N, C-alpha and C positions, 0 to 999 in steps of 0.2 A: 504494499500499498503506500502514497506515496501523498505528503502532504504538502502543501504551500503555507508559510508560516512567515509571522511578523511580528515574532514575539521577542522581549526584550529580556536577555540571560544575563546573568552571570553568569563572568568564565573566571575558571584561575590557570594562567599566563603567563609563561617561562619566557623571558628574556634572555637574546644568545647571541653572539656575536653578535648582533647589530642589527638584531630579529627579533620576530616571540613567534609562539606558538600555542594556544588552547591546550591544556591538561586534561582539564574536566572542566562541567556548567551545569549551573542546576539550573531546571527546569520543570514547570509543575511539580515544584516541591521535592521533584528525587534528584537525586547527584548523578551524573551521567559521569563516567569516566570511561575518557579518552585511551583508547587505546592504541589504536594508530592516525596517523596524518594521511591522505593517501592522495591531498591532491590541496593544489594551492594556487590561486591568482587575483590579480589586481583588475580593477575598474576604475575610471573615474567619474567624477559626480561632480560640476563645476569647479573648482578649485581642490575639491578632498579628493582622494586616494582611497578608494573601502578595501578592505583586505579581506578575503574572500579562503575558508578551508571547509576544506571536504574530509569529513571524520569519522571513524569506527568506535562505535560504543559499546557492550556487551549486546548478548546476543545475536552480534551482525545487523546490529540497527546501524543506519548511515545518514550523518548530517552535515547541514552545511550551514553554518556560522560566517557572520559577516565584523570584522571590524570597522566602525565607524569612526574616525579620528574626530568630526565635526560635536560628536555628544561630550568626549569618549564614552562610547557604549559599544556590548555588540548585539548583535540579534541573532536567533536563530529562523537561517532565511525556510529551510525547508527537514523534510525527514519523509524514510524512506523505512519502510518493512517492518510493518504494522505496531509503529509508536503511535499511539492517540493521547 
């Protein structure tokens, strides 16, 4: 199942070697531990550069997280595999 979202989430982030990546996030009262970052890309929106991360959580659930520096804030953009 695929779900298109725009939910703000709290994300524990690691800052390494001039970059960063999500480690886990809280969504709907649950903490999702990120097992693996499977993709990353950027998209410009006006002056801001949005950073996207495709990640795997437990039970092979897949998520798309977006870091928006204008907030700064994290958004859960999409979820797959029976996540509701």
